[in-house]
C-alpha positions in Angstrom: 93.4 189.5 145.7 93.4 186.4 147.8 95.3 183.4 146.4 93.3 180.1 146.3 94.9 177.4 148.5 95.5 174.0 146.9 93.9 171.3 149.0 94.6 167.6 149.3 91.5 166.9 147.3 92.9 169.0 144.4 96.1 167.0 144.5 94.2 163.7 144.4 92.1 165.0 141.5 95.2 165.9 139.5 96.8 162.6 140.2 93.7 160.7 139.1 93.6 162.7 135.8 97.3 161.8 135.2 96.6 158.2 136.0 93.7 158.1 133.4 95.9 159.4 130.5 95.1 157.5 127.4 91.7 156.1 128.7 88.5 156.9 126.9 85.4 158.3 128.6 82.0 156.8 128.3 81.2 158.9 125.1 84.3 157.4 123.4 86.3 160.6 123.4 89.6 161.3 125.0 89.4 163.1 128.4 90.8 166.6 128.5 93.7 166.7 130.8 93.8 169.6 133.2 97.2 171.3 133.0 98.9 173.1 135.7 101.1 176.1 135.4 104.9 175.5 135.9 105.9 175.3 139.5 106.7 178.6 141.2 108.7 179.1 144.4 105.4 179.0 146.3 104.1 175.8 144.9 107.3 173.8 144.4 106.8 171.5 147.3 103.2 170.8 146.1 104.3 169.8 142.6 107.0 167.6 144.0 104.3 165.7 146.0 102.3 165.4 142.8 105.2 164.0 140.9 106.1 161.5 143.6 102.6 160.3 144.0 102.3 159.9 140.2 105.6 157.9 140.0 104.4 155.7 142.9 101.1 154.9 141.1 103.0 154.0 137.8 105.4 151.8 139.8 102.5 150.1 141.6 100.7 149.4 138.3 103.8 147.9 136.8 104.4 145.7 139.8 100.8 144.5 139.7 101.0 143.7 135.9 104.2 141.7 136.5 102.7 139.8 139.3 99.7 138.9 137.2 102.0 137.7 134.4 104.1 135.6 136.8 100.9 134.0 138.1 99.7 133.2 134.6 103.1 131.6 133.8 102.9 129.5 137.0 99.5 128.3 136.0 100.7 127.3 132.6 103.7 125.5 134.0 101.4 123.6 136.5 99.2 122.5 133.6 101.9 121.1 131.4 104.4 119.7 133.9 102.3 116.7 135.0 101.7 115.3 131.4 105.4 115.8 130.6 106.7 113.8 133.5 106.5 110.4 131.7 108.3 111.8 128.7 111.0 113.3 130.8 111.6 110.0 132.6 111.7 108.2 129.3 114.3 110.6 127.9 116.4 110.2 131.0 116.3 106.5 130.7 117.2 106.6 127.0 120.2 108.9 127.7 121.4 106.5 130.5 121.0 103.4 128.4 122.6 104.9 125.3 125.6 106.4 127.0 127.8 103.4 126.2 126.8 103.7 122.5 127.6 107.4 122.5 131.1 106.8 124.0 131.9 104.0 121.5 130.7 106.1 118.6 132.8 109.0 119.7 135.9 106.8 119.8 135.1 105.4 116.3 134.8 109.0 115.0 138.2 109.8 116.4 139.7 106.8 114.7 138.3 107.7 111.2 135.4 105.2 111.4 132.3 107.5 111.2 129.6 104.8 110.7 126.4 105.3 112.7 124.0 102.3 112.8 121.1 104.5 114.0 121.6 107.3 111.5 118.1 107.0 110.0 116.5 107.5 113.4 118.5 110.5 114.7 116.1 113.5 115.3 117.0 117.0 114.4 119.1 118.7 117.1 120.8 115.5 118.3 119.7 112.2 119.5 120.8 108.6 119.8 124.5 108.9 118.8 125.1 112.7 119.1 125.2 115.3 116.4 127.9 114.2 113.9 127.0 116.2 110.9 129.0 117.2 107.7 127.7 120.3 106.1 128.0 120.7 102.3 129.4 124.0 101.4 129.9 125.1 97.8 128.4 122.3 95.8 128.8 118.7 94.8 131.6 117.0 92.8 130.9 114.3 90.2 131.5 111.7 92.9 129.0 113.2 95.3 131.4 114.8 97.8 131.4 118.3 99.1 133.8 120.8 97.5 135.5 122.9 100.1 137.7 125.0 97.9 138.4 125.8 94.3 141.3 123.7 93.0 143.7 125.7 90.9 144.4 124.2 87.5 146.9 124.9 84.8 147.0 123.9 81.2 149.5 121.2 80.7 150.1 119.8 77.2 151.6 116.3 77.2 155.2 115.9 75.9 154.9 112.5 74.2 154.3 110.1 77.1 155.1 112.7 79.7 152.5 114.9 81.4 152.4 116.9 84.6 149.2 117.1 86.7 147.0 120.0 85.9 145.6 120.3 89.5 147.8 122.3 91.9 147.9 121.9 95.6 147.0 118.2 96.0 150.5 116.8 96.3 150.4 115.1 92.9 153.6 116.6 91.5 155.5 115.7 94.7 154.2 112.1 94.5 155.3 111.8 90.8 158.7 113.1 91.7 159.0 110.8 94.7 158.4 107.7 92.6 160.1 108.9 89.4 156.8 108.9 87.4 156.4 110.8 84.2 152.6 110.6 84.0 149.8 110.8 86.6 148.2 107.6 85.2 151.2 105.7 86.5 150.0 106.4 90.1 147.6 103.4 89.7 150.5 101.0 89.9 152.7 102.7 92.4 149.9 103.5 94.9 148.6 99.9 94.7 152.1 98.8 95.9 153.1 101.6 98.4 149.8 103.2 99.4 151.5 106.3 100.4 149.2 108.9 98.7 146.5 110.3 101.1 143.1 111.3 99.9 141.2 113.6 102.2 137.7 113.9 100.8 135.7 113.3 97.6 136.7 116.6 96.1 140.4 115.5 96.1 139.4 112.1 94.8 137.5 113.6 92.0 140.6 115.5 90.9 142.8 112.4 91.2 140.3 110.5 89.0 140.4 113.2 86.5 144.2 113.1 86.4 144.1 109.3 86.0 141.6 109.7 83.1 138.9 107.8 85.1 135.3 108.7 84.4 132.4 108.5 86.9 131.2 105.2 85.4 134.7 103.8 85.4 135.3 104.8 89.0 132.1 103.1 90.2 133.0 100.0 88.2 136.5 99.8 89.6 135.0 100.2 93.2 132.7 97.2 92.6 135.5 95.2 91.0 137.8 95.9 94.0 135.2 95.1 96.6 134.5 91.7 95.0 138.1 90.8 94.0 138.8 88.9 97.3 136.7 87.2 100.0 138.3 89.4 102.6 137.3 92.6 100.9 133.7 91.3 100.3 133.4 90.2 103.9 134.7 93.5 105.2 132.1 95.6 103.3 129.2 93.1 103.3 129.3 91.9 106.9 131.7 93.9 109.1 130.9 97.5 107.9 127.2 96.6 107.6 127.2 96.0 111.4 127.8 99.7 111.9 124.7 100.4 109.7 122.5 98.3 111.9 122.8 94.8 110.4 122.1 92.0 112.9 124.3 89.2 111.4 127.2 89.8 113.8 124.8 90.2 116.7 123.1 86.9 115.9 126.4 85.1 115.8 127.5 86.5 119.2 124.0 85.7 120.7 124.2 82.1 119.3 127.6 81.7 120.9 126.4 82.9 124.3 123.3 80.7 124.1 125.3 77.6 123.3 127.8 78.4 126.0 125.1 78.8 128.7 123.3 75.7 127.6 126.5 73.6 127.9 127.2 75.0 131.4 123.6 74.2 132.5 123.9 70.6 131.4 127.5 70.1 132.7 128.8 69.6 129.2 132.2 70.7 127.9 132.7 74.4 127.3 131.3 75.6 124.0 134.3 77.1 122.2 134.9 79.5 119.3 136.3 76.6 117.3 132.9 74.8 117.6 131.2 78.0 116.6 133.4 78.3 113.5 132.4 74.8 112.4 128.7 75.3 113.2 126.0 75.2 110.5 124.6 78.4 112.0 127.7 80.5 111.2 127.8 78.9 107.7 124.2 79.9 107.1 124.8 83.5 108.3 127.8 83.8 105.9 125.7 82.3 103.0 123.0 84.8 103.6 125.6 87.5 103.0 127.1 85.7 100.0 130.3 85.4 101.9 132.7 82.5 102.7 133.5 81.5 106.2 137.2 82.3 106.7 139.8 80.1 108.3 139.6 79.5 112.0 142.6 81.8 112.8 140.9 84.7 110.9 137.4 83.9 112.3 138.6 83.7 115.9 140.2 87.1 115.6 137.2 88.6 114.0 134.8 87.0 116.5 136.7 88.4 119.4 136.4 91.9 117.9 132.7 91.4 117.1 132.0 90.1 120.6 133.7 93.1 122.1 131.6 95.6 120.1 128.4 93.8 120.9 129.2 93.6 124.6 130.3 97.3 124.8 127.2 98.5 123.0 125.0 96.1 125.1 123.1 95.1 122.0 122.1 91.7 123.4 120.4 93.3 126.4 118.3 95.5 124.2 117.1 92.6 122.1 115.5 90.8 125.0 
């Protein structure tokens, strides 16, 4: 019996059938794949050629698919890059202009002064003044702070006028022993004089208020009374700290000073001094608008130099033009 020789056309036919695996014929049915008997020693080289040709076809198809995908991505990039150019330039300009503000804000955060005048305008993921965020963890205290741990408490029954703090781990017992106090309520007098007890968050403040028998309403009332007890405190909260929330009172005072100074120079008049600014009706009106009193010249000059420094460093006058 004469063995039939496998020709090049037979090899191509087999390779085409393998290449068409999974494809449907015109009638909607799967094509039947012609199988070949396992390679024998006579046909080993032939089957190796079939395998290599099949692998080459698969590799070529993959490369073509990747090339088409790359081309599609390049086309999409070309379509969107041109409209985005103005936005990219604007973002670069904002980053450059706001770099001084970012540096000042970081220095303030490092010194325990985390006020952000542009906080309402910061987008998600960072923005004008960085990404200074405080995450709340396990819930809120009665004063609105974030609780970071469970304070251990013990049941302490007062011995006449004596009572030990119920909260453990907040340094209250050490503070009482240091000042020879027999009741936590007495802290109100000693801390007002020495100010040597440190509070690190609203959770700790809530516990201290509880030990001092201070309710939520009382704590808020005492805050308001303390803020309004002196002109210095009121000015600090109403004018100075409001600056870091975006108030323009300080900016306007500094701008007024620079305008008067330039006007005097242009007319060859005497230099416009901080002393003249202190006595001006403009400053008096600004303070009246904030229900505050103009301080003495020595205090005002010190404050004004600080205000002018902040306004200059933040370049706030340039942005208002």
